C-alpha positions as CSV (number, residue, x, y, z in Angstrom):
1,X,25.2,1.8,8.4
2,X,23.8,2.1,11.8
3,X,21.4,4.8,12.7
4,X,19.5,5.9,15.8
5,X,17.1,3.1,15.4
6,X,19.8,0.4,15.5
7,X,21.2,1.9,18.7
8,X,17.8,1.6,20.5
9,X,17.6,-2.1,19.5
10,X,21.1,-3.0,20.5
11,X,22.9,-1.8,17.4
12,X,26.2,-3.5,17.0
13,X,26.2,-5.4,20.3
14,X,26.7,-9.1,20.1
15,X,24.4,-11.6,21.8
16,X,26.3,-11.6,25.1
17,X,27.1,-7.9,25.2
18,X,23.7,-6.4,26.0
19,X,23.7,-4.8,29.4
20,X,21.2,-6.2,31.9
21,X,19.2,-8.1,29.2
22,X,20.6,-11.6,30.1
23,X,19.8,-13.5,33.2
24,X,22.7,-15.2,34.8
25,X,22.9,-19.0,34.9
26,X,22.6,-19.1,38.7
27,X,19.4,-17.1,38.6
28,X,18.0,-19.4,36.0
29,X,19.0,-22.5,38.0
30,X,17.3,-21.0,41.1
31,X,14.1,-20.4,39.1
32,X,14.2,-23.9,37.7
33,X,14.5,-25.4,41.2
34,X,11.6,-23.3,42.4
35,X,9.5,-24.4,39.5
36,X,10.3,-28.0,40.0
37,X,9.4,-27.7,43.7
38,X,6.1,-26.1,43.1
39,X,5.3,-28.5,40.2
40,X,6.1,-31.5,42.5
41,X,3.7,-30.1,45.2
42,X,0.9,-29.7,42.6
43,X,1.4,-33.2,41.3
44,X,1.4,-34.7,44.7
45,X,-2.0,-33.0,45.4
46,X,-3.5,-34.3,42.2
47,X,-2.3,-37.9,42.5
48,X,-5.1,-40.4,42.6
49,X,-4.6,-43.2,45.2
50,X,-4.6,-46.7,44.0
51,X,-7.9,-48.5,44.5
52,X,-8.0,-51.0,47.4
53,X,-9.2,-54.5,46.9
54,X,-8.4,-57.3,44.5
55,X,-6.8,-56.9,41.1
56,X,-9.5,-56.9,38.4
57,X,-7.3,-56.0,35.4
58,X,-7.8,-59.4,33.7
59,X,-11.6,-59.5,34.1
60,X,-12.0,-55.8,33.1
61,X,-9.9,-56.4,30.0
62,X,-12.1,-59.3,29.0
63,X,-15.2,-57.2,29.7
64,X,-13.8,-54.4,27.5
65,X,-13.1,-56.8,24.7
66,X,-16.6,-58.3,24.9
67,X,-18.1,-54.8,24.9
68,X,-16.0,-53.6,21.9
69,X,-17.1,-56.7,19.9
70,X,-20.7,-56.2,20.8
71,X,-20.6,-52.5,19.9
72,X,-19.2,-53.3,16.4
73,X,-21.5,-56.3,15.6
74,X,-24.6,-54.4,16.8
75,X,-23.8,-51.4,14.6
76,X,-23.4,-53.6,11.5
77,X,-26.5,-55.6,12.3
78,X,-28.7,-52.6,12.9
79,X,-27.4,-51.0,9.7
80,X,-28.1,-54.1,7.7
81,X,-31.6,-54.5,9.2
82,X,-32.5,-50.9,8.3
83,X,-31.2,-51.4,4.8
84,X,-33.2,-54.6,4.4
85,X,-36.3,-52.9,5.6
86,X,-35.8,-50.0,3.2
87,X,-35.1,-52.5,0.3
88,X,-38.4,-54.3,1.1
89,X,-40.4,-51.0,1.6
90,X,-39.2,-49.2,-1.5
91,X,-38.2,-52.1,-3.8
92,X,-34.7,-50.8,-4.2
93,X,-32.8,-54.0,-3.5
94,X,-29.8,-54.4,-2.9
95,X,-28.9,-50.7,-2.6
96,X,-30.5,-50.0,0.8
97,X,-28.8,-53.1,2.3
98,X,-25.4,-52.1,0.8
99,X,-25.5,-48.4,1.9
100,X,-26.9,-49.0,5.4
101,X,-24.5,-51.9,6.1
102,X,-21.7,-49.5,5.4
103,X,-23.3,-46.9,7.6
104,X,-23.6,-49.6,10.3
105,X,-19.9,-50.4,9.9
106,X,-19.0,-46.8,10.4
107,X,-21.3,-46.5,13.4
108,X,-19.8,-49.7,14.9
109,X,-16.2,-48.4,14.5
110,X,-17.3,-45.1,16.0
111,X,-18.9,-46.8,19.0
112,X,-15.9,-49.0,19.5
113,X,-13.6,-45.9,19.7
114,X,-16.0,-44.2,22.1
115,X,-16.2,-47.3,24.3
116,X,-12.4,-47.8,24.4
117,X,-11.8,-44.1,25.3
118,X,-9.8,-43.3,22.2
119,X,-12.3,-40.7,20.9
120,X,-12.4,-38.6,24.0
121,X,-8.9,-37.0,23.7
122,X,-9.1,-36.1,20.1
123,X,-8.4,-32.5,19.5
124,X,-7.1,-31.7,23.0
125,X,-3.5,-30.8,23.3
126,X,-1.4,-30.2,26.4
127,X,-4.0,-31.5,28.9
């Protein structure tokens, strides 16, 4: 049963039978070529030139590894020292040390992620 509403939406016409609603393949190909051209121009404008000078990838990798290790160890040590201080101050041993060492571990991991750059892109999509 087709009524006046079906006729306005295309009614009994098949997917290739709608008049003027489909763009031809040649038009789509032209649009795709134009898009690729404009995208290539934008990409060429935003490319960052390679830095001149000596290759420091090995030394920067070692520096990053040292920094990540230092970030983690310092977080754990600071947490343990705070816990030890609270244990001594409030006589709650060993709970302050246990809890704040775990907090230090979490802070160390968080700092490692920040230092390595992994935490920056979290939650961003498409950019």
